[in-house]
C-alpha atoms as one frame of an Amber mdcrd trajectory, in Angstrom:
protein
 118.184  71.291  45.926 118.991  68.760  43.193 121.798  69.241  40.698 119.289
  70.020  37.950 117.762  72.803  40.066 121.010  74.523  40.898 121.648  77.850
  39.204 125.217  78.234  38.042 125.953  81.927  37.556 129.531  81.290  36.352
 130.806  78.394  34.260 134.259  77.622  32.883 134.324  75.287  29.869 137.587
  73.856  28.540 139.578  76.877  29.673 143.240  76.695  28.684 146.227  78.984
  29.181 149.888  78.188  28.612 153.091  80.163  29.009 156.091  79.129  26.904
 154.645  75.669  26.423 153.796  75.122  30.093 150.057  74.759  30.769 149.025
  76.886  33.749 145.356  76.033  33.156 144.719  72.922  31.093 141.267  72.218
  29.601 139.528  73.132  32.855 135.746  72.880  33.244 134.144  73.926  36.538
 131.023  75.823  37.628 129.989  78.125  40.470 126.530  78.030  41.996 124.808
  81.327  42.674 124.654  82.383  46.306 127.442  80.097  47.496 131.076  80.301
  48.536 133.265  78.030  46.425 136.865  77.391  47.387 139.740  76.776  45.001
 142.831  75.182  46.489 145.947  73.483  45.222 149.731  73.487  45.599 151.811
  76.395  44.369 151.784  76.469  40.575 148.500  74.585  40.336 146.815  77.331
  38.309 144.674  79.063  40.942 145.912  82.613  40.354 146.064  82.096  36.590
 142.409  81.070  36.636 141.536  84.214  38.590 143.500  86.340  36.119 141.672
  84.724  33.191 138.264  85.294  34.755 139.079  88.933  35.538 140.477  89.808
  32.107 144.138  90.065  33.150 145.088  87.260  30.736 143.515  86.210  27.453
 142.281  82.635  27.013 144.184  80.340  24.675 141.087  78.160  24.386 137.788
  77.697  26.118 134.646  79.594  27.038 133.397  81.376  30.139 129.665  81.687
  30.751 128.419  84.472  33.009 124.679  84.196  33.577 124.454  82.233  30.347
 126.405  84.705  28.210 129.170  82.920  26.269 132.484  84.767  26.392 135.579
  83.861  24.414 137.371  86.895  25.817 137.019  88.983  28.974 138.237  92.574
  29.141 139.001  93.878  32.620 137.196  97.153  31.885 134.004  95.188  31.162
 133.884  93.479  34.570 131.270  95.878  36.041 129.024  95.047  33.077 129.228
  91.369  34.017 128.730  92.103  37.709 132.141  90.664  38.534 134.953  92.015
  40.696 138.070  90.690  42.404 140.688  91.288  45.052 144.431  90.864  44.605
 147.159  89.186  46.649 148.990  92.506  46.394 146.385  95.069  47.446 145.597
  97.718  44.810 144.214 101.004  46.086 144.192 104.672  45.113 147.218 105.405
  47.291 147.062 109.224  47.366 143.347 109.342  48.140 141.735 109.121  51.560
 140.034 105.980  52.800 136.639 107.613  52.275 137.485 108.760  48.760 138.575
 105.225  47.833 135.023 104.153  48.635 133.325 107.152  47.015 135.176 106.551
  43.749 133.759 103.053  43.647 130.255 104.102  44.657 129.902 106.954  42.174
 131.675 105.750  39.064 133.587 102.855  37.574 136.119 105.306  36.117 138.322
 107.110  38.605 138.842 110.306  36.616 135.156 110.934  36.022 134.449 110.063
  39.658 136.778 112.813  40.824 134.459 115.363  39.223 131.199 113.683  40.183
 129.329 115.261  43.066 128.997 113.076  46.119 125.474 113.125  47.433 124.546
 112.579  51.046 123.398 109.120  49.989 126.925 108.286  48.783 128.452 109.637
  51.976 126.045 107.614  54.096 126.806 104.486  52.084 130.543 105.050  52.480
 130.141 105.457  56.235 128.083 102.270  56.514 130.660 100.282  54.534 133.654
 101.626  56.452 131.951 100.938  59.781 131.263  97.392  58.644 134.975  96.708
  58.054 136.146  98.730  61.054 137.794 101.575  59.134 135.514 104.514  59.907
 138.029 105.963  62.365 140.621 105.921  59.555 138.350 107.642  57.039 140.525
 110.758  56.636 143.844 108.936  56.285 145.510 108.448  52.917 145.395 104.852
  51.750 149.183 104.518  51.565 149.423 105.339  55.299 147.339 102.352  56.327
 148.816  99.173  57.783 148.908  96.014  55.658 145.824  94.608  57.361 143.908
  97.867  57.089 144.710  98.003  53.388 143.217  94.547  52.952 140.112  95.653
  54.825 139.824  98.703  52.572 140.006  96.474  49.507 137.164  94.367  50.927
 135.251  97.607  51.594 135.655  98.570  47.944 134.265  95.171  46.949 131.196
  95.952  49.058 130.873  99.341  47.375 131.072  97.721  43.944 127.944  95.653
  44.705 129.016  92.925  42.265 127.216  89.599  41.819 130.413  87.532  41.523
 133.435  88.204  43.735 136.829  86.556  43.197 138.844  86.646  46.427 142.545
  85.894  45.969 143.950  85.007  49.411 142.066  87.742  51.297 143.179  86.434
  54.713 146.919  86.196  54.085 148.977  87.959  56.745 146.007  89.162  58.800
 145.503  89.123  62.552 142.644  87.071  64.009 140.363  90.074  64.579 140.702
  91.202  60.953 140.029  87.661  59.759 136.785  87.685  61.765 135.706  90.902
  60.042 136.283  89.494  56.546 134.594  86.189  57.445 131.545  88.142  58.621
 131.494  90.247  55.447 131.758  87.137  53.242 128.933  85.398  55.080 126.757
  88.492  54.741 127.443  88.705  50.995 126.479  85.049  50.638 123.213  85.692
  52.494 122.533  88.485  49.993 122.765  85.954  47.156 126.216  86.908  45.923
 128.572  84.276  44.549 132.044  84.148  46.076 135.094  82.327  44.722 137.759
  81.946  47.403 141.416  81.090  46.838 142.859  80.292  50.232 145.591  78.194
  51.874 144.050  78.082  55.358 142.106  74.808  55.449 140.277  75.784  58.645
 138.811  78.803  56.854 138.025  76.676  53.797 136.045  74.243  55.965 134.314
  77.090  57.802 133.281  79.134  54.783 132.995  77.000  51.658 129.933  75.175
  50.395 131.917  73.471  47.635 135.565  72.970  46.824 137.694  72.481  43.723
 141.263  71.222  43.922 143.629  72.082  41.072 146.937  70.405  40.302 149.135
  71.371  37.346 146.267  73.330  35.821 143.815  70.422  35.898 140.927  69.497
  38.154 142.130  66.974  40.732 139.059  66.721  42.977 135.751  68.393  43.763
 132.999  68.170  46.351 132.228  69.376  49.847 135.283  70.457  51.864 135.020
  67.572  54.323 134.832  65.031  51.500 137.574  66.550  49.355 140.072  67.255
  52.120 139.865  63.635  53.211 140.787  62.213  49.799 144.196  60.573  49.630
 145.104  62.122  46.271 144.403  65.585  47.655 146.402  64.941  50.808 149.319
  63.698  48.709 149.208  66.557  46.178 148.365  69.472  48.434 149.063  68.646
  52.034 152.327  66.860  51.309 151.587  63.698  53.269
């Protein structure tokens, strides 16, 4: 597929965010092709998490535009993310702690608003969908446990399960593999590959270069809020400026 034929579902144009005069994201322009996994790497403080927070409505832009399926946005509100078909995970997992594993999925399946979901009837279809999702991430046996009783790794798997339940087009994954055992990593890798096959667009922030090489079709490297390099993982990770800035060699 030539560059002109590629469909970019998400574009960032001149995006800028500063805190007390320090630019966390500085006039950044990048794009994400539909149906691919794009990695974003960079040293600590390079702007990766700030970019994710801007795209998910956690922070307001200082300048710039975000295009989602061609719609120009000067501002993103977090409560509008389902409208845009966009969702995200967090480094610090966010769940409904006092609800069961199953109910965490049912809330997402039946409504985008937790309080209305509590009063929405769960059909057999919803229950079947929840079972299928929990089996996929290996949490079906934990379905009756409260979320706050899960282990760290199980909590991460439940967050991934909720992403599946959301059925978003664009998924921002902020270090989903951090602190996980090998078997849990395999589960998330499988889920990500399946979502890609379904035509979903995944944006992956990750420090594990082996996983970046394994999963990503394209890679952006940020440094001090600016774009340092871009291209295929093998090309980018071999560039001297990337090795010097990110790998510390």
